[in-house]
Backbone as a chain_set.jsonl record, in Angstrom:
{"seq": "MVRAVEVTRDDVPASDLRRFARQLKTGREACRVLAIAMVLEGASRSAAAEAAGMDVQTLRDWVLRYNAEGVAGLRDRHRSGRPGALSAAQKMALKEAALRGPDAERDGVVRWRCVDLQAWLAARFAISVSERTVGKLLRRLGLTRLQPRPYHPKKDAAAQEAFKKTSPAW", "coords": {"N": [[131.9, 118.712, 150.181], [131.863, 121.451, 148.012], [133.807, 122.321, 145.432], [135.456, 125.258, 144.333], [134.771, 127.319, 141.574], [136.94, 127.821, 138.901], [138.825, 130.661, 137.377], [139.347, 130.146, 134.318], [140.053, 131.549, 131.877], [142.739, 133.053, 130.42], [143.507, 134.999, 128.823], [143.581, 137.477, 129.246], [145.424, 139.59, 131.142], [145.549, 140.58, 134.511], [146.14, 143.176, 135.078], [145.414, 144.482, 132.694], [142.687, 144.142, 132.534], [142.09, 145.712, 134.95], [142.672, 148.071, 133.821], [140.735, 148.154, 131.812], [138.555, 148.311, 133.387], [138.53, 150.641, 134.203], [137.741, 152.278, 131.932], [134.966, 151.726, 131.831], [131.796, 152.726, 131.755], [129.6, 152.126, 133.607], [129.195, 151.86, 137.208], [128.988, 149.189, 138.333], [129.463, 147.327, 136.187], [132.131, 147.64, 136.044], [132.833, 146.898, 138.824], [132.528, 144.219, 138.856], [134.455, 143.568, 136.883], [136.823, 144.235, 138.258], [136.317, 142.675, 140.269], [137.003, 140.086, 139.237], [139.478, 140.644, 138.446], [140.962, 140.884, 140.825], [140.76, 137.957, 141.675], [142.114, 136.872, 139.659], [144.815, 137.822, 140.621], [145.229, 136.615, 142.764], [143.856, 136.925, 145.225], [141.305, 135.953, 147.8], [138.013, 134.409, 147.496], [136.145, 135.246, 148.784], [137.262, 137.728, 149.633], [137.655, 139.189, 147.301], [134.775, 139.54, 146.628], [133.598, 140.888, 148.476], [135.091, 143.175, 148.467], [134.161, 143.955, 146.091], [131.366, 144.382, 146.479], [129.568, 142.331, 146.73], [127.94, 139.269, 146.838], [129.458, 136.013, 147.346], [128.417, 133.864, 145.923], [127.327, 135.295, 144.011], [129.588, 136.313, 142.927], [130.898, 133.844, 141.784], [129.056, 133.211, 139.607], [129.368, 135.396, 138.032], [132.258, 134.618, 137.316], [131.735, 132.248, 135.986], [130.51, 133.377, 133.729], [132.259, 134.97, 132.785], [134.244, 132.949, 132.135], [133.125, 131.977, 129.971], [132.26, 133.945, 128.039], [133.997, 135.788, 128.139], [135.301, 139.057, 128.444], [133.101, 140.491, 127.683], [130.982, 139.251, 128.673], [130.735, 139.986, 131.25], [129.216, 142.533, 131.007], [126.158, 144.366, 131.61], [123.212, 143.125, 130.489], [120.605, 143.319, 127.989], [117.47, 144.159, 129.462], [114.598, 142.741, 128.97], [111.8, 143.596, 129.981], [108.645, 144.871, 130.82], [105.89, 144.527, 128.413], [104.925, 147.32, 126.317], [102.035, 149.57, 126.845], [100.545, 150.489, 124.507], [100.342, 149.697, 121.071], [102.339, 150.243, 117.979], [100.867, 151.5, 116.023], [98.571, 152.424, 117.599], [99.984, 154.295, 119.086], [100.546, 156.13, 117.254], [98.092, 156.969, 116.361], [97.342, 158.206, 118.807], [99.15, 160.494, 118.731], [98.264, 161.807, 116.345], [95.696, 162.347, 117.181], [96.158, 164.115, 119.587], [97.799, 166.469, 118.127], [95.836, 167.305, 116.431], [93.904, 168.042, 118.099], [91.097, 168.621, 120.215], [87.446, 168.123, 119.298], [84.839, 169.878, 120.288], [82.23, 169.218, 120.394], [82.025, 166.83, 120.145], [83.951, 165.445, 121.885], [83.769, 166.802, 124.052], [85.665, 168.846, 125.449], [87.758, 171.493, 125.224], [90.266, 171.732, 124.908], [93.129, 169.363, 125.103], [93.832, 167.432, 127.959], [96.054, 165.49, 130.066], [94.384, 163.607, 131.617], [91.955, 163.703, 129.804], [92.944, 162.624, 127.303], [93.356, 160.151, 128.294], [90.911, 159.252, 129.038], [90.034, 158.997, 126.697], [91.68, 157.26, 125.295], [90.742, 155.203, 126.665], [88.133, 154.993, 125.772], [88.397, 154.744, 122.777], [90.428, 152.564, 122.449], [89.971, 150.848, 124.502], [91.833, 150.713, 126.572], [93.391, 150.924, 129.348], [95.553, 153.256, 130.927], [97.451, 154.943, 133.168], [97.011, 158.467, 134.298], [99.47, 159.808, 134.019], [101.201, 157.923, 132.856], [99.978, 158.609, 130.3], [101.105, 161.099, 129.83], [104.056, 160.576, 129.677], [104.002, 158.985, 127.437], [103.084, 160.886, 125.704], [105.35, 162.709, 125.661], [107.396, 161.014, 125.008], [106.711, 160.608, 122.465], [107.44, 162.93, 121.262], [105.939, 165.002, 122.01], [105.123, 168.405, 123.635], [104.239, 170.208, 126.521], [103.603, 172.692, 126.187], [101.229, 174.925, 125.01], [99.309, 176.863, 123.047], [97.548, 179.865, 124.094], [94.023, 179.453, 124.789], [91.337, 180.508, 122.826], [88.257, 181.932, 122.072], [85.707, 180.489, 120.087], [84.049, 182.152, 118.607], [85.149, 184.684, 118.522], [85.659, 188.213, 117.738], [87.876, 189.855, 115.402], [87.961, 192.17, 114.369], [86.652, 193.769, 116.43], [88.204, 193.673, 118.651], [90.645, 194.883, 117.54], [89.603, 197.409, 117.208], [88.989, 197.946, 119.937], [91.477, 198.078, 121.214], [92.552, 200.294, 119.621], [90.89, 202.61, 120.87], [91.545, 202.245, 123.609], [93.038, 203.691, 126.616], [96.478, 204.351, 126.665], [98.743, 202.855, 128.931]], "CA": [[132.624, 120.153, 149.712], [131.902, 121.994, 146.772], [134.754, 122.958, 144.728], [135.293, 126.695, 143.844], [134.678, 127.324, 140.206], [138.391, 128.43, 138.716], [139.012, 131.412, 136.212], [140.01, 129.301, 133.3], [140.472, 132.312, 130.862], [144.151, 133.606, 130.663], [143.976, 135.734, 127.754], [143.56, 138.725, 129.347], [145.966, 139.767, 132.536], [144.781, 141.41, 135.509], [146.532, 144.591, 134.632], [144.677, 145.035, 131.419], [141.193, 144.047, 133.409], [141.84, 146.978, 135.689], [142.997, 149.485, 132.667], [139.665, 148.209, 131.144], [137.388, 148.713, 134.255], [138.559, 152.255, 134.286], [137.128, 152.992, 131.083], [133.496, 151.387, 131.795], [130.774, 153.865, 132.301], [128.763, 151.941, 134.938], [129.953, 151.194, 138.408], [128.582, 147.723, 138.447], [130.402, 146.664, 135.329], [133.445, 147.846, 136.702], [132.985, 146.166, 140.143], [132.46, 142.998, 138.191], [135.877, 143.218, 136.242], [137.754, 144.235, 139.17], [136.577, 141.336, 141.182], [137.704, 139.034, 138.403], [140.892, 140.97, 138.339], [141.357, 140.433, 142.111], [140.582, 136.625, 141.714], [143.061, 136.454, 138.982], [145.888, 138.094, 141.254], [145.328, 135.507, 143.74], [142.745, 137.073, 146.091], [140.497, 134.966, 148.206], [137.016, 134.291, 146.531], [135.436, 136.385, 149.97], [137.84, 139.224, 149.741], [137.137, 139.81, 146.129], [133.522, 139.673, 146.56], [133.526, 141.949, 149.598], [135.593, 144.391, 147.66], [133.319, 144.123, 144.758], [130.231, 144.591, 146.904], [128.529, 141.149, 146.125], [128.035, 137.873, 147.361], [130.62, 134.897, 146.859], [127.786, 132.909, 144.97], [127.161, 136.166, 142.642], [130.81, 136.246, 141.969], [130.946, 132.627, 141.354], [128.174, 133.34, 138.591], [130.225, 136.335, 137.092], [133.155, 133.832, 137.057], [131.283, 131.263, 134.731], [129.912, 133.947, 132.323], [133.637, 135.35, 132.151], [134.866, 131.871, 131.431], [132.207, 131.58, 128.962], [132.255, 134.779, 127.088], [135.077, 137.049, 128.332], [135.196, 140.515, 129.21], [131.921, 141.023, 126.922], [130.019, 138.642, 129.524], [130.628, 140.792, 132.441], [128.469, 143.697, 130.856], [125.035, 144.395, 131.533], [122.544, 142.616, 129.294], [119.382, 144.189, 127.863], [116.272, 143.551, 129.799], [113.128, 143.16, 128.11], [110.511, 144.16, 130.886], [107.32, 144.564, 130.422], [105.673, 145.263, 126.817], [104.165, 148.613, 126.272], [100.547, 149.284, 126.628], [100.114, 150.58, 123.364], [101.154, 149.293, 120.002], [102.849, 151.575, 117.21], [99.596, 152.041, 115.382], [97.886, 153.206, 118.478], [100.64, 155.421, 119.34], [100.486, 157.053, 116.076], [96.68, 157.574, 116.434], [97.117, 159.368, 120.075], [99.866, 161.437, 118.476], [97.618, 162.582, 115.694], [94.74, 162.981, 117.864], [96.813, 165.342, 120.21], [98.149, 167.298, 117.499], [94.542, 167.605, 115.92], [92.915, 168.825, 119.048], [89.589, 167.846, 120.632], [86.358, 168.576, 118.86], [84.244, 170.404, 121.567], [80.798, 168.739, 120.623], [82.228, 165.412, 120.085], [84.783, 165.086, 122.947], [83.507, 167.378, 125.239], [86.637, 169.375, 125.766], [87.972, 172.522, 124.131], [91.517, 171.706, 124.914], [93.386, 168.125, 125.572], [94.727, 167.173, 129.077], [96.424, 163.955, 130.162], [93.121, 162.88, 131.919], [91.192, 163.63, 128.642], [93.459, 161.629, 126.397], [93.165, 158.968, 129.1], [89.422, 158.618, 128.649], [89.881, 158.961, 125.054], [92.373, 155.902, 125.169], [89.933, 154.002, 127.033], [86.871, 154.798, 124.699], [88.739, 154.067, 121.479], [91.201, 151.314, 122.229], [89.852, 149.983, 125.618], [93.025, 150.504, 127.081], [93.346, 151.6, 130.7], [96.511, 153.706, 131.497], [97.209, 155.863, 134.19], [97.338, 159.69, 133.52], [101.226, 159.967, 134.446], [101.428, 157.143, 131.42], [99.737, 159.418, 129.145], [102.168, 162.338, 129.77], [105.063, 160.04, 129.499], [103.715, 158.856, 126.017], [103.291, 162.118, 124.759], [106.965, 163.277, 125.648], [108.399, 160.006, 123.944], [106.124, 160.909, 120.906], [108.178, 164.257, 120.87], [105.225, 166.323, 122.055], [105.595, 169.184, 124.746], [103.352, 170.61, 127.273], [103.273, 174.088, 125.555], [99.915, 175.142, 124.264], [98.939, 178.265, 122.812], [96.509, 180.439, 124.899], [92.894, 179.083, 124.129], [90.524, 181.4, 122.194], [86.935, 181.92, 122.148], [85.578, 180.472, 118.893], [83.394, 183.115, 118.158], [85.941, 186.058, 118.447], [85.86, 189.191, 116.577], [89.158, 190.043, 115.567], [87.957, 193.676, 114.323], [86.406, 194.426, 117.68], [89.402, 193.558, 119.475], [91.513, 195.771, 117.183], [88.945, 198.706, 117.395], [89.141, 198.213, 121.527], [92.84, 198.374, 121.446], [92.903, 201.638, 119.443], [90.417, 203.047, 121.857], [91.574, 202.168, 125.04], [94.15, 204.477, 126.857], [98.032, 203.712, 126.845], [99.134, 203.221, 130.366]], "C": [[132.496, 120.303, 148.457], [133.219, 122.701, 146.384], [134.79, 124.263, 144.2], [135.278, 126.465, 142.244], [136.338, 128.317, 139.855], [138.085, 129.343, 137.397], [139.754, 130.508, 135.167], [140.747, 130.11, 131.97], [141.728, 132.862, 131.485], [144.544, 134.317, 129.746], [144.341, 137.057, 127.811], [144.245, 138.967, 130.909], [145.194, 140.645, 133.075], [144.847, 142.678, 135.339], [145.761, 145.156, 133.582], [143.297, 145.043, 131.901], [140.978, 145.475, 134.309], [141.801, 148.147, 134.947], [141.597, 149.534, 132.097], [138.418, 148.549, 132.056], [137.368, 150.286, 134.332], [137.792, 153.163, 133.384], [135.553, 152.621, 131.018], [132.732, 152.352, 132.27], [129.939, 153.533, 133.32], [129.812, 151.372, 135.711], [130.032, 149.696, 138.589], [129.291, 146.892, 137.466], [131.584, 146.55, 135.806], [133.68, 147.278, 137.773], [133.064, 144.617, 139.629], [134.002, 142.571, 137.513], [137.08, 143.438, 137.19], [137.741, 143.072, 140.135], [137.353, 140.192, 140.371], [139.352, 139.252, 138.419], [141.62, 140.388, 139.605], [141.684, 138.909, 142.207], [142.127, 136.168, 140.825], [144.717, 136.963, 139.583], [146.01, 137.342, 142.323], [144.384, 135.894, 145.052], [141.854, 135.982, 146.659], [139.039, 135.422, 147.226], [136.309, 135.574, 147.572], [135.859, 137.703, 149.698], [137.425, 139.915, 148.504], [135.945, 140.128, 145.861], [133.128, 140.813, 147.556], [133.809, 143.091, 149.021], [134.842, 144.879, 146.783], [131.786, 144.691, 145.412], [129.264, 143.465, 146.531], [128.922, 140.081, 147.069], [129.154, 136.672, 146.729], [129.779, 134.289, 145.865], [127.713, 134.104, 143.697], [128.618, 136.306, 142.004], [131.16, 135.147, 141.121], [130.173, 132.748, 139.75], [129.061, 134.051, 137.449], [131.682, 135.461, 136.726], [132.839, 133.143, 135.773], [130.846, 131.997, 133.737], [131.439, 134.965, 131.667], [134.392, 134.23, 131.386], [134.293, 131.708, 130.127], [132.337, 132.532, 127.617], [133.214, 136.053, 127.199], [134.835, 138.231, 128.91], [133.511, 140.929, 128.841], [130.78, 140.227, 127.934], [129.74, 139.276, 130.771], [129.756, 142.289, 132.406], [126.913, 143.388, 131.138], [124.048, 144.144, 130.228], [121.035, 143.392, 129.069], [118.248, 143.392, 128.392], [114.839, 143.74, 129.43], [111.907, 143.977, 128.676], [109.276, 144.169, 130.404], [106.683, 145.299, 128.928], [104.995, 146.498, 127.202], [102.786, 148.645, 126.116], [100.035, 149.781, 125.376], [100.967, 150.163, 122.123], [101.555, 150.561, 119.054], [101.772, 151.973, 116.774], [98.904, 152.87, 116.209], [98.666, 154.371, 119.079], [100.507, 156.691, 118.292], [99.014, 157.667, 116.351], [96.565, 158.576, 117.674], [97.807, 160.478, 119.652], [98.882, 162.422, 117.471], [96.163, 163.169, 116.292], [95.049, 164.229, 118.883], [97.117, 166.423, 119.483], [96.805, 167.93, 116.611], [93.906, 168.369, 116.718], [91.529, 167.929, 119.04], [88.612, 168.781, 119.75], [85.219, 168.836, 119.884], [82.906, 169.707, 121.56], [80.927, 167.322, 120.74], [82.826, 164.776, 121.28], [84.401, 165.878, 123.872], [84.549, 168.545, 126.0], [87.106, 170.274, 124.999], [89.727, 172.623, 124.224], [92.242, 169.96, 125.309], [94.323, 168.36, 126.989], [94.889, 166.099, 129.327], [94.973, 163.033, 130.48], [91.995, 162.655, 130.645], [91.557, 162.542, 127.797], [93.427, 160.33, 127.18], [91.793, 158.408, 128.966], [89.472, 158.371, 127.474], [90.381, 157.548, 124.556], [91.41, 154.827, 125.245], [88.631, 153.871, 126.403], [87.317, 154.164, 123.51], [89.521, 152.675, 121.28], [90.912, 150.227, 123.65], [90.866, 149.568, 126.346], [93.11, 151.385, 128.317], [94.821, 151.967, 130.984], [96.441, 154.745, 132.555], [97.573, 157.366, 133.437], [98.768, 159.996, 133.339], [101.617, 159.118, 133.097], [101.292, 157.879, 130.192], [100.856, 160.453, 128.904], [103.685, 162.037, 129.132], [105.157, 159.605, 127.913], [103.627, 159.684, 125.227], [104.547, 162.846, 124.729], [107.745, 161.981, 124.704], [107.877, 160.455, 122.327], [106.752, 162.142, 120.44], [107.025, 165.598, 120.882], [105.422, 167.075, 123.367], [104.179, 169.585, 125.411], [102.546, 172.028, 126.849], [102.309, 174.116, 124.673], [99.829, 176.526, 124.099], [97.567, 178.683, 123.677], [95.044, 180.114, 124.03], [91.987, 180.509, 123.841], [88.863, 181.038, 122.221], [86.442, 181.517, 120.399], [84.854, 181.338, 117.991], [83.89, 184.695, 118.314], [85.74, 187.002, 117.684], [86.906, 189.817, 116.812], [89.043, 191.459, 115.355], [87.662, 194.379, 115.327], [87.186, 194.564, 118.549], [90.561, 194.653, 119.11], [90.851, 197.203, 117.276], [88.969, 199.14, 118.931], [90.482, 198.593, 121.872], [93.224, 200.027, 121.124], [92.181, 202.616, 120.372], [90.579, 203.141, 123.326], [93.035, 203.154, 125.326], [95.483, 203.677, 127.066], [98.324, 203.774, 128.276], [100.458, 203.321, 130.213]], "O": [[132.926, 119.445, 147.686], [133.627, 123.64, 147.068], [133.882, 124.396, 143.38], [135.771, 125.447, 141.759], [136.704, 129.293, 140.509], [137.315, 128.969, 136.512], [140.925, 130.233, 135.427], [141.631, 129.651, 131.247], [141.867, 133.104, 132.684], [145.755, 134.47, 129.582], [145.024, 137.718, 127.029], [143.597, 138.534, 131.863], [144.365, 141.359, 132.51], [143.843, 143.387, 135.404], [145.474, 146.352, 133.631], [142.675, 146.072, 131.641], [139.948, 146.148, 134.335], [141.098, 149.113, 135.242], [141.113, 150.638, 131.849], [137.387, 149.004, 131.561], [136.372, 150.992, 134.491], [137.324, 154.271, 133.646], [134.878, 153.205, 130.17], [133.078, 152.857, 133.338], [129.468, 154.444, 134.002], [130.817, 150.742, 135.381], [131.048, 149.104, 138.953], [129.724, 145.797, 137.827], [132.108, 145.453, 136.002], [134.873, 147.012, 137.919], [133.844, 143.888, 140.242], [134.544, 141.472, 137.638], [138.174, 142.919, 136.97], [138.723, 142.573, 140.685], [138.227, 139.5, 140.893], [140.227, 138.386, 138.41], [142.592, 139.634, 139.558], [142.736, 138.556, 142.741], [142.986, 135.382, 141.224], [145.717, 136.51, 139.027], [147.092, 137.442, 142.903], [144.245, 135.008, 145.895], [141.66, 135.028, 145.905], [138.951, 136.4, 146.484], [136.016, 136.68, 147.118], [135.101, 138.662, 149.547], [136.919, 141.036, 148.536], [135.754, 140.936, 144.952], [132.252, 141.611, 147.222], [132.989, 144.009, 148.983], [134.756, 146.093, 146.594], [131.129, 145.452, 144.701], [128.18, 143.757, 146.026], [129.888, 140.008, 147.828], [129.509, 136.704, 145.55], [130.355, 134.115, 144.791], [128.024, 133.795, 142.546], [128.804, 136.396, 140.791], [131.619, 135.289, 139.988], [130.808, 132.345, 138.776], [129.394, 133.58, 136.361], [132.181, 135.801, 135.653], [133.44, 133.327, 134.715], [130.718, 131.383, 132.678], [131.608, 135.461, 130.553], [135.006, 134.397, 130.332], [134.997, 131.302, 129.202], [132.474, 132.112, 126.468], [133.172, 137.066, 126.5], [134.12, 138.323, 129.908], [132.812, 141.573, 129.623], [129.643, 140.699, 127.903], [128.651, 139.152, 131.331], [129.61, 143.026, 133.381], [126.463, 142.265, 130.913], [124.092, 144.803, 129.189], [120.469, 143.977, 129.992], [117.987, 142.254, 128.002], [114.129, 144.732, 129.593], [111.213, 144.782, 128.056], [108.931, 143.384, 129.522], [107.006, 146.409, 128.504], [104.543, 146.664, 128.335], [102.254, 147.854, 125.337], [98.878, 149.418, 125.16], [102.192, 150.279, 122.158], [101.169, 151.702, 119.307], [101.54, 153.111, 117.181], [98.565, 153.977, 115.792], [98.062, 155.342, 119.535], [100.397, 157.891, 118.547], [98.903, 158.878, 116.546], [95.855, 159.58, 117.627], [97.342, 161.557, 120.02], [98.732, 163.614, 117.736], [95.638, 164.221, 115.926], [94.285, 165.191, 118.966], [96.794, 167.494, 119.997], [96.898, 169.075, 116.168], [93.317, 169.356, 116.278], [91.076, 167.042, 118.317], [88.881, 169.957, 119.507], [84.665, 167.821, 120.307], [82.371, 169.557, 122.659], [80.096, 166.637, 121.337], [82.366, 163.721, 121.718], [84.909, 165.478, 124.919], [84.194, 169.064, 127.059], [86.937, 169.989, 123.814], [90.35, 173.514, 123.647], [91.431, 169.358, 126.013], [95.236, 169.176, 127.121], [93.997, 165.342, 128.945], [94.568, 162.074, 129.823], [91.31, 161.638, 130.535], [90.773, 161.634, 127.52], [93.488, 159.329, 126.467], [91.59, 157.206, 128.8], [88.865, 157.366, 127.103], [89.813, 156.836, 123.728], [91.185, 153.911, 124.453], [88.023, 152.802, 126.443], [86.763, 153.13, 123.137], [89.38, 151.884, 120.347], [91.455, 149.136, 123.822], [90.989, 148.418, 126.767], [92.877, 152.588, 128.201], [95.491, 150.989, 131.318], [95.394, 155.356, 132.77], [98.187, 157.494, 132.377], [99.088, 160.516, 132.27], [102.352, 159.679, 132.284], [102.096, 157.895, 129.26], [101.419, 160.561, 127.815], [104.346, 162.783, 128.41], [106.162, 159.817, 127.233], [103.989, 159.509, 124.063], [104.787, 163.585, 123.774], [108.576, 162.194, 123.82], [108.571, 160.575, 121.317], [106.626, 162.437, 119.251], [107.038, 166.649, 120.242], [105.905, 166.402, 124.278], [103.119, 169.294, 124.858], [101.381, 172.364, 127.064], [102.376, 173.466, 123.629], [100.245, 177.313, 124.95], [96.66, 177.874, 123.874], [94.914, 180.437, 122.849], [92.014, 181.454, 124.63], [88.423, 179.901, 122.388], [86.843, 182.273, 119.514], [85.0, 181.29, 116.77], [83.156, 185.68, 118.238], [85.58, 186.565, 116.544], [87.182, 190.323, 117.9], [89.835, 192.166, 115.978], [88.148, 195.504, 115.442], [87.059, 195.502, 119.335], [91.26, 195.211, 119.955], [91.614, 198.158, 117.421], [88.972, 200.323, 119.269], [90.66, 199.398, 122.786], [93.846, 200.804, 121.847], [92.891, 203.56, 120.72], [89.961, 203.879, 124.094], [93.912, 203.324, 124.48], [95.531, 202.549, 127.557], [98.119, 204.856, 128.827], [101.17, 203.612, 131.173]]}, "num_chains": 1, "name": "protein.A"}
């Protein structure tokens, strides 16, 4: 039979742990602290785990972390996750291209859309990302979807003003 892991830290009483749990911002961390407090007060492991919404084995793992690191060990740790598709230099090149705008002859479009920037990334850096990822990247770079109204490159401003003057006012 396997012996249960005991809570060896007694520097923080259960009442202080409960008070600390009220100050935490995430419910997951508060549940961990409250489960440890219940164990310190003499509740059974299964009752403490059930009250915290976790398995007895999970509570055992949190007790080990609490014994080793104290209350700080019960906090969520940063998860590295998947690395980004673009490097910092590639992100800056994307931002500069988006701010500069497309060249109609070279790029074949008069304004950038996410699908156009997706093709630009594939041609320039040989990186395949989804259209939605391009939109997320642009938002993270501080760019918005707001764009000025497109205009024809051969428009005549004087002719427009003359038309406005001769048009009837509604």
